[in-house]
CHARMM-style PDB file with segment names, atoms N, HN, CA, C and O in Angstrom:
ATOM      1  N   UNK     1      18.682  17.663   5.718  1.00  0.00      PROA
ATOM      2  CA  UNK     1      19.058  16.359   7.919  1.00  0.00      PROA
ATOM      3  C   UNK     1      19.121  14.614   7.459  1.00  0.00      PROA
ATOM      4  O   UNK     1      18.177  13.911   7.101  1.00  0.00      PROA
ATOM      5  N   UNK     2      20.499  14.254   7.606  1.00  0.00      PROA
ATOM      6  HN  UNK     2      21.267  14.825   7.897  1.00  0.00      PROA
ATOM      7  CA  UNK     2      20.696  13.166   7.844  1.00  0.00      PROA
ATOM      8  C   UNK     2      21.480  11.879   8.983  1.00  0.00      PROA
ATOM      9  O   UNK     2      22.574  11.590   9.468  1.00  0.00      PROA
ATOM     10  N   UNK     3      20.402  11.533   8.968  1.00  0.00      PROA
ATOM     11  HN  UNK     3      19.513  11.768   8.574  1.00  0.00      PROA
ATOM     12  CA  UNK     3      20.795  10.611  10.919  1.00  0.00      PROA
ATOM     13  C   UNK     3      21.434   9.153   9.866  1.00  0.00      PROA
ATOM     14  O   UNK     3      21.203   8.613   8.783  1.00  0.00      PROA
ATOM     15  N   UNK     4      22.123   9.058  10.756  1.00  0.00      PROA
ATOM     16  HN  UNK     4      22.311   9.496  11.635  1.00  0.00      PROA
ATOM     17  CA  UNK     4      23.031   7.778  10.729  1.00  0.00      PROA
ATOM     18  C   UNK     4      22.870   6.967  11.560  1.00  0.00      PROA
ATOM     19  O   UNK     4      23.722   7.048  12.445  1.00  0.00      PROA
ATOM     20  N   UNK     5      21.772   5.786  11.769  1.00  0.00      PROA
ATOM     21  HN  UNK     5      21.080   5.720  11.051  1.00  0.00      PROA
ATOM     22  CA  UNK     5      22.042   4.996  12.219  1.00  0.00      PROA
ATOM     23  C   UNK     5      22.446   3.706  12.119  1.00  0.00      PROA
ATOM     24  O   UNK     5      22.890   3.330  11.034  1.00  0.00      PROA
ATOM     25  N   UNK     6      22.352   2.620  13.438  1.00  0.00      PROA
ATOM     26  HN  UNK     6      21.991   2.926  14.319  1.00  0.00      PROA
ATOM     27  CA  UNK     6      22.866   1.968  12.441  1.00  0.00      PROA
ATOM     28  C   UNK     6      21.627   0.855  12.272  1.00  0.00      PROA
ATOM     29  O   UNK     6      20.438   0.950  12.576  1.00  0.00      PROA
ATOM     30  N   UNK     7      22.607  -0.555  11.488  1.00  0.00      PROA
ATOM     31  HN  UNK     7      23.573  -0.632  11.241  1.00  0.00      PROA
ATOM     32  CA  UNK     7      21.116  -1.461  11.312  1.00  0.00      PROA
ATOM     33  C   UNK     7      19.811  -1.855  12.958  1.00  0.00      PROA
ATOM     34  O   UNK     7      18.663  -2.281  12.830  1.00  0.00      PROA
ATOM     35  N   UNK     8      20.367  -1.598  14.027  1.00  0.00      PROA
ATOM     36  HN  UNK     8      21.299  -1.253  14.131  1.00  0.00      PROA
ATOM     37  CA  UNK     8      19.496  -1.975  15.719  1.00  0.00      PROA
ATOM     38  C   UNK     8      18.727  -1.043  15.221  1.00  0.00      PROA
ATOM     39  O   UNK     8      17.604  -1.284  14.780  1.00  0.00      PROA
ATOM     40  N   UNK     9      19.296   0.194  15.247  1.00  0.00      PROA
ATOM     41  HN  UNK     9      20.208   0.390  15.605  1.00  0.00      PROA
ATOM     42  CA  UNK     9      18.386   1.913  15.132  1.00  0.00      PROA
ATOM     43  C   UNK     9      17.590   2.115  14.179  1.00  0.00      PROA
ATOM     44  O   UNK     9      16.528   2.683  14.432  1.00  0.00      PROA
ATOM     45  N   UNK    10      17.915   1.671  12.730  1.00  0.00      PROA
ATOM     46  HN  UNK    10      18.778   1.209  12.525  1.00  0.00      PROA
ATOM     47  CA  UNK    10      16.233   1.318  12.897  1.00  0.00      PROA
ATOM     48  C   UNK    10      15.460   0.724  12.071  1.00  0.00      PROA
ATOM     49  O   UNK    10      14.698   1.017  11.150  1.00  0.00      PROA
ATOM     50  N   UNK    11      15.948  -0.465  12.785  1.00  0.00      PROA
ATOM     51  HN  UNK    11      16.566  -0.704  13.534  1.00  0.00      PROA
ATOM     52  CA  UNK    11      14.807  -1.756  12.533  1.00  0.00      PROA
ATOM     53  C   UNK    11      13.785  -0.854  12.931  1.00  0.00      PROA
ATOM     54  O   UNK    11      12.853  -0.381  12.281  1.00  0.00      PROA
ATOM     55  N   UNK    12      14.328  -0.611  14.817  1.00  0.00      PROA
ATOM     56  HN  UNK    12      15.085  -0.996  15.345  1.00  0.00      PROA
ATOM     57  CA  UNK    12      13.361  -0.595  15.864  1.00  0.00      PROA
ATOM     58  C   UNK    12      12.870   1.184  15.441  1.00  0.00      PROA
ATOM     59  O   UNK    12      11.749   1.565  15.778  1.00  0.00      PROA
ATOM     60  N   UNK    13      13.646   1.958  14.839  1.00  0.00      PROA
ATOM     61  HN  UNK    13      14.557   1.648  14.565  1.00  0.00      PROA
ATOM     62  CA  UNK    13      12.728   2.684  14.384  1.00  0.00      PROA
ATOM     63  C   UNK    13      11.348   2.592  12.645  1.00  0.00      PROA
ATOM     64  O   UNK    13      10.752   3.190  11.749  1.00  0.00      PROA
ATOM     65  N   UNK    14      11.615   1.512  13.228  1.00  0.00      PROA
ATOM     66  HN  UNK    14      12.100   1.026  13.955  1.00  0.00      PROA
ATOM     67  CA  UNK    14      10.656   0.700  11.676  1.00  0.00      PROA
ATOM     68  C   UNK    14       9.071  -0.177  12.412  1.00  0.00      PROA
ATOM     69  O   UNK    14       7.865  -0.261  12.177  1.00  0.00      PROA
ATOM     70  N   UNK    15       9.708  -0.491  13.026  1.00  0.00      PROA
ATOM     71  HN  UNK    15      10.687  -0.422  13.217  1.00  0.00      PROA
ATOM     72  CA  UNK    15       8.922  -1.629  14.281  1.00  0.00      PROA
ATOM     73  C   UNK    15       7.701  -0.060  14.712  1.00  0.00      PROA
ATOM     74  O   UNK    15       6.514  -0.382  14.762  1.00  0.00      PROA
ATOM     75  N   UNK    16       8.063   1.686  15.026  1.00  0.00      PROA
ATOM     76  HN  UNK    16       9.028   1.947  14.985  1.00  0.00      PROA
ATOM     77  CA  UNK    16       7.724   1.719  15.792  1.00  0.00      PROA
ATOM     78  C   UNK    16       6.632   2.483  14.371  1.00  0.00      PROA
ATOM     79  O   UNK    16       5.458   2.352  14.027  1.00  0.00      PROA
ATOM     80  N   UNK    17       7.596   3.136  13.976  1.00  0.00      PROA
ATOM     81  HN  UNK    17       8.550   3.242  14.256  1.00  0.00      PROA
ATOM     82  CA  UNK    17       6.567   4.232  12.814  1.00  0.00      PROA
ATOM     83  C   UNK    17       5.577   2.655  12.140  1.00  0.00      PROA
ATOM     84  O   UNK    17       4.346   2.686  12.138  1.00  0.00      PROA
ATOM     85  N   UNK    18       6.106   1.805  11.790  1.00  0.00      PROA
ATOM     86  HN  UNK    18       7.106   1.780  11.792  1.00  0.00      PROA
ATOM     87  CA  UNK    18       4.844   0.918  10.800  1.00  0.00      PROA
ATOM     88  C   UNK    18       3.610   0.790  12.394  1.00  0.00      PROA
ATOM     89  O   UNK    18       2.420   0.580  12.159  1.00  0.00      PROA
ATOM     90  N   UNK    19       4.020   0.920  13.670  1.00  0.00      PROA
ATOM     91  HN  UNK    19       4.987   1.090  13.861  1.00  0.00      PROA
ATOM     92  CA  UNK    19       3.280   0.682  14.505  1.00  0.00      PROA
ATOM     93  C   UNK    19       2.100   1.600  14.561  1.00  0.00      PROA
ATOM     94  O   UNK    19       0.914   1.290  14.445  1.00  0.00      PROA
ATOM     95  N   UNK    20       2.915   3.447  14.869  1.00  0.00      PROA
ATOM     96  HN  UNK    20       3.878   3.699  14.964  1.00  0.00      PROA
ATOM     97  CA  UNK    20       1.978   3.968  14.399  1.00  0.00      PROA
ATOM     98  C   UNK    20       1.225   4.310  13.341  1.00  0.00      PROA
ATOM     99  O   UNK    20       0.279   5.095  13.274  1.00  0.00      PROA
ATOM    100  N   UNK    21       1.752   3.628  12.501  1.00  0.00      PROA
ATOM    101  HN  UNK    21       2.521   2.991  12.556  1.00  0.00      PROA
ATOM    102  CA  UNK    21       1.051   4.153  11.249  1.00  0.00      PROA
ATOM    103  C   UNK    21      -0.408   2.736  10.987  1.00  0.00      PROA
ATOM    104  O   UNK    21      -1.485   2.978  10.443  1.00  0.00      PROA
ATOM    105  N   UNK    22      -0.065   1.610  11.446  1.00  0.00      PROA
ATOM    106  HN  UNK    22       0.811   1.413  11.889  1.00  0.00      PROA
ATOM    107  CA  UNK    22      -1.196   1.016  11.216  1.00  0.00      PROA
ATOM    108  C   UNK    22      -2.332   0.752  12.519  1.00  0.00      PROA
ATOM    109  O   UNK    22      -3.226  -0.078  12.683  1.00  0.00      PROA
ATOM    110  N   UNK    23      -1.805   1.912  13.353  1.00  0.00      PROA
ATOM    111  HN  UNK    23      -1.078   2.586  13.220  1.00  0.00      PROA
ATOM    112  CA  UNK    23      -2.653   1.874  14.700  1.00  0.00      PROA
ATOM    113  C   UNK    23      -3.583   3.221  14.765  1.00  0.00      PROA
ATOM    114  O   UNK    23      -3.923   3.664  15.862  1.00  0.00      PROA
ATOM    115  N   UNK    24      -4.015   3.911  13.433  1.00  0.00      PROA
ATOM    116  HN  UNK    24      -3.738   3.551  12.542  1.00  0.00      PROA
ATOM    117  CA  UNK    24      -3.915   5.411  13.840  1.00  0.00      PROA
ATOM    118  C   UNK    24      -5.874   5.425  13.323  1.00  0.00      PROA
ATOM    119  O   UNK    24      -6.637   4.749  12.633  1.00  0.00      PROA
ATOM    120  N   UNK    25      -5.907   6.345  13.974  1.00  0.00      PROA
ATOM    121  HN  UNK    25      -5.287   6.894  14.534  1.00  0.00      PROA
ATOM    122  CA  UNK    25      -7.567   6.528  13.961  1.00  0.00      PROA
ATOM    123  C   UNK    25      -7.927   6.821  12.142  1.00  0.00      PROA
ATOM    124  O   UNK    25      -8.702   6.296  11.342  1.00  0.00      PROA
ATOM    125  N   UNK    26      -6.951   7.885  12.065  1.00  0.00      PROA
ATOM    126  HN  UNK    26      -6.322   8.311  12.715  1.00  0.00      PROA
ATOM    127  CA  UNK    26      -7.436   8.529  10.693  1.00  0.00      PROA
ATOM    128  C   UNK    26      -5.870   8.357   9.791  1.00  0.00      PROA
ATOM    129  O   UNK    26      -4.869   9.070   9.732  1.00  0.00      PROA
ATOM    130  N   UNK    27      -6.329   6.769   9.024  1.00  0.00      PROA
ATOM    131  HN  UNK    27      -7.143   6.189   9.072  1.00  0.00      PROA
ATOM    132  CA  UNK    27      -4.572   6.506   8.030  1.00  0.00      PROA
ATOM    133  C   UNK    27      -4.208   7.337   7.245  1.00  0.00      PROA
ATOM    134  O   UNK    27      -2.993   7.306   7.049  1.00  0.00      PROA
ATOM    135  N   UNK    28      -5.098   8.555   6.358  1.00  0.00      PROA
ATOM    136  HN  UNK    28      -6.085   8.580   6.518  1.00  0.00      PROA
ATOM    137  CA  UNK    28      -5.201   9.925   5.716  1.00  0.00      PROA
ATOM    138  C   UNK    28      -5.438  10.285   6.031  1.00  0.00      PROA
ATOM    139  O   UNK    28      -6.625  10.609   5.980  1.00  0.00      PROA
ATOM    140  N   UNK    29      -4.367  10.818   6.988  1.00  0.00      PROA
ATOM    141  HN  UNK    29      -3.403  10.555   7.030  1.00  0.00      PROA
ATOM    142  CA  UNK    29      -4.481  12.816   7.592  1.00  0.00      PROA
ATOM    143  C   UNK    29      -2.850  13.064   7.394  1.00  0.00      PROA
ATOM    144  O   UNK    29      -2.087  12.100   7.331  1.00  0.00      PROA
ATOM    145  N   UNK    30      -2.446  14.233   7.314  1.00  0.00      PROA
ATOM    146  HN  UNK    30      -3.065  15.016   7.366  1.00  0.00      PROA
ATOM    147  CA  UNK    30      -1.015  14.721   6.494  1.00  0.00      PROA
ATOM    148  C   UNK    30      -0.055  14.041   7.760  1.00  0.00      PROA
ATOM    149  O   UNK    30       0.939  13.368   7.489  1.00  0.00      PROA
ATOM    150  N   UNK    31      -0.362  14.231   8.757  1.00  0.00      PROA
ATOM    151  HN  UNK    31      -1.170  14.778   8.977  1.00  0.00      PROA
ATOM    152  CA  UNK    31       0.928  14.020  10.244  1.00  0.00      PROA
ATOM    153  C   UNK    31       0.580  11.682   9.534  1.00  0.00      PROA
ATOM    154  O   UNK    31       1.661  11.096   9.458  1.00  0.00      PROA
ATOM    155  N   UNK    32      -0.260  11.070   9.284  1.00  0.00      PROA
ATOM    156  HN  UNK    32      -1.138  11.546   9.345  1.00  0.00      PROA
ATOM    157  CA  UNK    32      -0.223   9.926   9.047  1.00  0.00      PROA
ATOM    158  C   UNK    32       1.047  10.030   8.047  1.00  0.00      PROA
ATOM    159  O   UNK    32       2.192   9.767   8.414  1.00  0.00      PROA
ATOM    160  N   UNK    33       0.731  10.413   6.841  1.00  0.00      PROA
ATOM    161  HN  UNK    33      -0.199  10.626   6.542  1.00  0.00      PROA
ATOM    162  CA  UNK    33       0.734  10.499   4.821  1.00  0.00      PROA
ATOM    163  C   UNK    33       2.965  11.123   5.808  1.00  0.00      PROA
ATOM    164  O   UNK    33       4.040  10.623   5.479  1.00  0.00      PROA
ATOM    165  N   UNK    34       2.821  11.835   6.499  1.00  0.00      PROA
ATOM    166  HN  UNK    34       1.947  12.241   6.765  1.00  0.00      PROA
ATOM    167  CA  UNK    34       3.987  12.450   6.503  1.00  0.00      PROA
ATOM    168  C   UNK    34       4.835  11.345   7.155  1.00  0.00      PROA
ATOM    169  O   UNK    34       6.046  11.549   7.062  1.00  0.00      PROA
ATOM    170  N   UNK    35       4.395   9.991   7.924  1.00  0.00      PROA
ATOM    171  HN  UNK    35       3.412   9.825   7.999  1.00  0.00      PROA
ATOM    172  CA  UNK    35       5.271   9.231   9.098  1.00  0.00      PROA
ATOM    173  C   UNK    35       5.475   8.119   7.620  1.00  0.00      PROA
ATOM    174  O   UNK    35       6.561   7.556   7.484  1.00  0.00      PROA
ATOM    175  N   UNK    36       4.530   7.924   6.748  1.00  0.00      PROA
ATOM    176  HN  UNK    36       3.648   8.381   6.858  1.00  0.00      PROA
ATOM    177  CA  UNK    36       4.573   7.299   5.251  1.00  0.00      PROA
ATOM    178  C   UNK    36       6.246   7.421   4.852  1.00  0.00      PROA
ATOM    179  O   UNK    36       7.100   6.635   4.442  1.00  0.00      PROA
ATOM    180  N   UNK    37       6.186   9.235   5.308  1.00  0.00      PROA
ATOM    181  HN  UNK    37       5.492   9.873   5.640  1.00  0.00      PROA
ATOM    182  CA  UNK    37       7.300   9.176   4.125  1.00  0.00      PROA
ATOM    183  C   UNK    37       7.954   9.275   4.231  1.00  0.00      PROA
ATOM    184  O   UNK    37       8.724   9.098   3.287  1.00  0.00      PROA
ATOM    185  N   UNK    38       8.545   9.754   5.754  1.00  0.00      PROA
ATOM    186  HN  UNK    38       7.919   9.897   6.520  1.00  0.00      PROA
ATOM    187  CA  UNK    38      10.046   8.882   6.027  1.00  0.00      PROA
ATOM    188  C   UNK    38       9.995   7.134   6.318  1.00  0.00      PROA
ATOM    189  O   UNK    38      11.045   6.536   6.083  1.00  0.00      PROA
ATOM    190  N   UNK    39       8.934   6.409   6.764  1.00  0.00      PROA
ATOM    191  HN  UNK    39       8.081   6.895   6.955  1.00  0.00      PROA
ATOM    192  CA  UNK    39       9.264   5.239   6.193  1.00  0.00      PROA
ATOM    193  C   UNK    39      10.255   4.960   5.542  1.00  0.00      PROA
ATOM    194  O   UNK    39      11.327   4.384   5.724  1.00  0.00      PROA
ATOM    195  N   UNK    40       9.255   5.909   4.033  1.00  0.00      PROA
ATOM    196  HN  UNK    40       8.384   6.377   3.885  1.00  0.00      PROA
ATOM    197  CA  UNK    40       9.522   5.256   2.854  1.00  0.00      PROA
ATOM    198  C   UNK    40      10.813   5.185   2.584  1.00  0.00      PROA
ATOM    199  O   UNK    40      11.263   4.271   1.891  1.00  0.00      PROA
ATOM    200  N   UNK    41      11.985   6.665   3.379  1.00  0.00      PROA
ATOM    201  HN  UNK    41      11.621   7.407   3.942  1.00  0.00      PROA
ATOM    202  CA  UNK    41      13.214   7.077   2.717  1.00  0.00      PROA
ATOM    203  C   UNK    41      13.934   5.980   4.128  1.00  0.00      PROA
ATOM    204  O   UNK    41      15.160   6.008   4.228  1.00  0.00      PROA
ATOM    205  N   UNK    42      13.285   5.243   4.954  1.00  0.00      PROA
ATOM    206  HN  UNK    42      12.289   5.220   4.873  1.00  0.00      PROA
ATOM    207  CA  UNK    42      14.155   4.755   5.338  1.00  0.00      PROA
ATOM    208  C   UNK    42      14.547   3.090   4.887  1.00  0.00      PROA
ATOM    209  O   UNK    42      15.687   2.631   4.953  1.00  0.00      PROA
ATOM    210  N   UNK    43      13.342   2.334   4.426  1.00  0.00      PROA
ATOM    211  HN  UNK    43      12.416   2.707   4.372  1.00  0.00      PROA
ATOM    212  CA  UNK    43      13.281   1.079   3.918  1.00  0.00      PROA
ATOM    213  C   UNK    43      11.909   1.040   2.468  1.00  0.00      PROA
ATOM    214  O   UNK    43      10.874   0.384   2.584  1.00  0.00      PROA
ATOM    215  N   UNK    44      12.060   1.412   1.917  1.00  0.00      PROA
ATOM    216  HN  UNK    44      12.900   1.945   1.823  1.00  0.00      PROA
ATOM    217  CA  UNK    44      10.777   1.864   0.429  1.00  0.00      PROA
ATOM    218  C   UNK    44      10.792   0.639   0.258  1.00  0.00      PROA
ATOM    219  O   UNK    44      11.686  -0.142  -0.066  1.00  0.00      PROA
ATOM    220  N   UNK    45       8.372   0.367   0.811  1.00  0.00      PROA
ATOM    221  HN  UNK    45       7.646   1.001   1.075  1.00  0.00      PROA
ATOM    222  CA  UNK    45       7.856  -0.556   0.163  1.00  0.00      PROA
ATOM    223  C   UNK    45       7.943  -1.288  -0.941  1.00  0.00      PROA
ATOM    224  O   UNK    45       8.144  -0.914  -2.097  1.00  0.00      PROA
ATOM    225  N   UNK    46       7.714  -2.789  -0.341  1.00  0.00      PROA
ATOM    226  HN  UNK    46       7.551  -3.093   0.598  1.00  0.00      PROA
ATOM    227  CA  UNK    46       7.971  -3.709  -1.116  1.00  0.00      PROA
ATOM    228  C   UNK    46       7.376  -3.211  -2.875  1.00  0.00      PROA
ATOM    229  O   UNK    46       6.291  -2.654  -2.710  1.00  0.00      PROA
ATOM    230  N   UNK    47       7.679  -3.238  -4.158  1.00  0.00      PROA
ATOM    231  HN  UNK    47       8.560  -3.691  -4.292  1.00  0.00      PROA
ATOM    232  CA  UNK    47       7.028  -2.801  -5.081  1.00  0.00      PROA
ATOM    233  C   UNK    47       6.252  -4.090  -6.131  1.00  0.00      PROA
ATOM    234  O   UNK    47       6.936  -4.659  -6.982  1.00  0.00      PROA
ATOM    235  N   UNK    48       4.925  -4.400  -5.952  1.00  0.00      PROA
ATOM    236  HN  UNK    48       4.369  -3.938  -5.261  1.00  0.00      PROA
ATOM    237  CA  UNK    48       4.245  -4.880  -6.479  1.00  0.00      PROA
ATOM    238  C   UNK    48       3.766  -4.531  -8.135  1.00  0.00      PROA
ATOM    239  O   UNK    48       3.408  -3.428  -8.546  1.00  0.00      PROA
ATOM    240  N   UNK    49       3.855  -5.587  -8.799  1.00  0.00      PROA
ATOM    241  HN  UNK    49       4.147  -6.484  -8.465  1.00  0.00      PROA
ATOM    242  CA  UNK    49       3.357  -5.948 -10.091  1.00  0.00      PROA
ATOM    243  C   UNK    49       2.273  -5.630 -10.036  1.00  0.00      PROA
ATOM    244  O   UNK    49       1.500  -5.876  -9.110  1.00  0.00      PROA
ATOM    245  N   UNK    50       1.924  -4.726 -11.527  1.00  0.00      PROA
ATOM    246  HN  UNK    50       2.551  -4.527 -12.280  1.00  0.00      PROA
ATOM    247  CA  UNK    50       0.816  -4.401 -11.664  1.00  0.00      PROA
ATOM    248  C   UNK    50      -0.205  -5.619 -11.982  1.00  0.00      PROA
ATOM    249  O   UNK    50       0.155  -6.337 -12.914  1.00  0.00      PROA
ATOM    250  N   UNK    51      -1.545  -5.993 -11.283  1.00  0.00      PROA
ATOM    251  HN  UNK    51      -1.837  -5.410 -10.525  1.00  0.00      PROA
ATOM    252  CA  UNK    51      -2.883  -7.408 -12.405  1.00  0.00      PROA
ATOM    253  C   UNK    51      -2.334  -7.044 -13.099  1.00  0.00      PROA
ATOM    254  O   UNK    51      -1.495  -6.154 -13.238  1.00  0.00      PROA
ATOM    255  N   UNK    52      -3.324  -8.581 -14.269  1.00  0.00      PROA
ATOM    256  HN  UNK    52      -4.005  -9.305 -14.156  1.00  0.00      PROA
ATOM    257  CA  UNK    52      -3.400  -8.214 -15.338  1.00  0.00      PROA
ATOM    258  C   UNK    52      -4.690  -7.658 -15.538  1.00  0.00      PROA
ATOM    259  O   UNK    52      -5.267  -7.200 -14.552  1.00  0.00      PROA
ATOM    260  N   UNK    53      -5.410  -7.611 -17.000  1.00  0.00      PROA
ATOM    261  HN  UNK    53      -4.941  -7.984 -17.801  1.00  0.00      PROA
ATOM    262  CA  UNK    53      -6.566  -7.057 -17.127  1.00  0.00      PROA
ATOM    263  C   UNK    53      -7.408  -7.744 -16.641  1.00  0.00      PROA
ATOM    264  O   UNK    53      -7.585  -8.939 -16.874  1.00  0.00      PROA
ATOM    265  N   UNK    54      -8.289  -6.751 -15.585  1.00  0.00      PROA
ATOM    266  HN  UNK    54      -8.145  -5.780 -15.395  1.00  0.00      PROA
ATOM    267  CA  UNK    54     -10.122  -7.992 -16.550  1.00  0.00      PROA
ATOM    268  C   UNK    54     -10.430  -8.614 -17.453  1.00  0.00      PROA
ATOM    269  O   UNK    54     -10.411  -7.889 -18.448  1.00  0.00      PROA
ATOM    270  N   UNK    55     -10.761  -9.742 -17.716  1.00  0.00      PROA
ATOM    271  HN  UNK    55     -10.777 -10.330 -16.907  1.00  0.00      PROA
ATOM    272  CA  UNK    55     -11.723 -10.552 -18.408  1.00  0.00      PROA
ATOM    273  C   UNK    55     -12.669  -9.666 -18.512  1.00  0.00      PROA
ATOM    274  O   UNK    55     -13.140  -8.931 -17.643  1.00  0.00      PROA
ATOM    275  N   UNK    56     -13.048  -9.817 -20.143  1.00  0.00      PROA
ATOM    276  HN  UNK    56     -12.665 -10.414 -20.848  1.00  0.00      PROA
ATOM    277  CA  UNK    56     -15.024  -8.932 -20.375  1.00  0.00      PROA
ATOM    278  C   UNK    56     -15.882 -10.705 -20.957  1.00  0.00      PROA
ATOM    279  O   UNK    56     -15.854 -11.478 -21.914  1.00  0.00      PROA
ATOM    280  N   UNK    57     -16.340 -10.599 -20.034  1.00  0.00      PROA
ATOM    281  HN  UNK    57     -16.363  -9.971 -19.256  1.00  0.00      PROA
ATOM    282  CA  UNK    57     -17.576 -12.022 -20.377  1.00  0.00      PROA
ATOM    283  C   UNK    57     -18.266 -10.974 -20.308  1.00  0.00      PROA
ATOM    284  O   UNK    57     -18.203  -9.929 -19.660  1.00  0.00      PROA
ATOM    285  N   UNK    58     -19.360 -11.675 -21.552  1.00  0.00      PROA
ATOM    286  HN  UNK    58     -19.411 -12.524 -22.078  1.00  0.00      PROA
ATOM    287  CA  UNK    58     -20.607 -11.300 -22.242  1.00  0.00      PROA
ATOM    288  C   UNK    58     -21.276 -12.979 -21.084  1.00  0.00      PROA
ATOM    289  O   UNK    58     -20.947 -14.161 -20.986  1.00  0.00      PROA
ATOM    290  N   UNK    59     -22.451 -11.947 -20.377  1.00  0.00      PROA
ATOM    291  HN  UNK    59     -22.719 -10.987 -20.457  1.00  0.00      PROA
ATOM    292  CA  UNK    59     -23.590 -12.883 -19.988  1.00  0.00      PROA
ATOM    293  C   UNK    59     -23.964 -14.616 -20.906  1.00  0.00      PROA
ATOM    294  O   UNK    59     -23.641 -14.850 -22.070  1.00  0.00      PROA
ATOM    295  N   UNK    60     -24.444 -15.254 -20.291  1.00  0.00      PROA
ATOM    296  HN  UNK    60     -24.707 -15.064 -19.345  1.00  0.00      PROA
ATOM    297  CA  UNK    60     -25.100 -16.267 -21.849  1.00  0.00      PROA
ATOM    298  C   UNK    60     -26.017 -16.014 -22.687  1.00  0.00      PROA
ATOM    299  O   UNK    60     -26.192 -16.609 -23.751  1.00  0.00      PROA
ATOM    300  N   UNK    61     -26.929 -14.732 -22.068  1.00  0.00      PROA
ATOM    301  HN  UNK    61     -26.787 -14.249 -21.204  1.00  0.00      PROA
ATOM    302  CA  UNK    61     -28.643 -14.543 -22.241  1.00  0.00      PROA
ATOM    303  C   UNK    61     -27.624 -13.289 -24.159  1.00  0.00      PROA
ATOM    304  O   UNK    61     -27.521 -13.214 -25.383  1.00  0.00      PROA
ATOM    305  N   UNK    62     -27.346 -12.873 -23.213  1.00  0.00      PROA
ATOM    306  HN  UNK    62     -27.430 -12.933 -22.219  1.00  0.00      PROA
ATOM    307  CA  UNK    62     -27.097 -11.680 -24.871  1.00  0.00      PROA
ATOM    308  C   UNK    62     -26.230 -12.316 -25.339  1.00  0.00      PROA
ATOM    309  O   UNK    62     -25.311 -11.507 -25.213  1.00  0.00      PROA
ATOM    310  N   UNK    63     -25.397 -13.956 -26.220  1.00  0.00      PROA
ATOM    311  HN  UNK    63     -26.143 -14.613 -26.322  1.00  0.00      PROA
ATOM    312  CA  UNK    63     -24.832 -13.923 -26.503  1.00  0.00      PROA
ATOM    313  C   UNK    63     -25.436 -15.639 -27.794  1.00  0.00      PROA
ATOM    314  O   UNK    63     -25.233 -16.190 -28.876  1.00  0.00      PROA
ATOM    315  N   UNK    64     -26.348 -15.694 -26.337  1.00  0.00      PROA
ATOM    316  HN  UNK    64     -26.513 -15.247 -25.458  1.00  0.00      PROA
ATOM    317  CA  UNK    64     -27.807 -17.241 -26.972  1.00  0.00      PROA
ATOM    318  C   UNK    64     -28.672 -16.505 -28.306  1.00  0.00      PROA
ATOM    319  O   UNK    64     -28.775 -15.567 -29.096  1.00  0.00      PROA
ATOM    320  N   UNK    65     -29.169 -17.786 -27.810  1.00  0.00      PROA
ATOM    321  HN  UNK    65     -29.086 -18.549 -27.168  1.00  0.00      PROA
ATOM    322  CA  UNK    65     -30.716 -17.547 -29.015  1.00  0.00      PROA
ATOM    323  C   UNK    65     -31.275 -16.395 -28.295  1.00  0.00      PROA
ATOM    324  O   UNK    65     -31.099 -15.876 -27.193  1.00  0.00      PROA
ATOM    325  N   UNK    66     -32.260 -16.116 -29.667  1.00  0.00      PROA
ATOM    326  HN  UNK    66     -32.403 -16.537 -30.562  1.00  0.00      PROA
ATOM    327  CA  UNK    66     -33.236 -14.329 -28.777  1.00  0.00      PROA
ATOM    328  C   UNK    66     -34.730 -15.480 -28.714  1.00  0.00      PROA
ATOM    329  O   UNK    66     -35.114 -16.482 -29.318  1.00  0.00      PROA
ATOM    330  N   UNK    67     -35.150 -14.705 -27.731  1.00  0.00      PROA
ATOM    331  HN  UNK    67     -34.838 -13.891 -27.241  1.00  0.00      PROA
ATOM    332  CA  UNK    67     -36.893 -15.393 -27.708  1.00  0.00      PROA
ATOM    333  C   UNK    67     -37.718 -14.689 -28.108  1.00  0.00      PROA
ATOM    334  O   UNK    67     -37.641 -13.461 -28.101  1.00  0.00      PROA
ATOM    335  N   UNK    68     -38.467 -15.217 -28.443  1.00  0.00      PROA
ATOM    336  HN  UNK    68     -38.530 -16.215 -28.449  1.00  0.00      PROA
ATOM    337  CA  UNK    68     -39.886 -14.252 -29.220  1.00  0.00      PROA
ATOM    338  C   UNK    68     -41.063 -13.501 -28.268  1.00  0.00      PROA
ATOM    339  OT1 UNK    68     -41.980 -12.876 -28.800  1.00  0.00      PROA
TER     340      UNK     68
END
């Protein structure tokens, strides 16, 4: 099914979907997942760039002089 929505109607629907998704008590429920999928079809979520890899740091004691 394809809905022919005006820009105004799509914006109103997005606002309501966002409100329902944000205020639900069970954000991982099947109902909310379905609403998120519907929202993504109307207007995709912005794509975030991946975070840089974490750097591994050795503690000062591990690299320092050993005590007796």
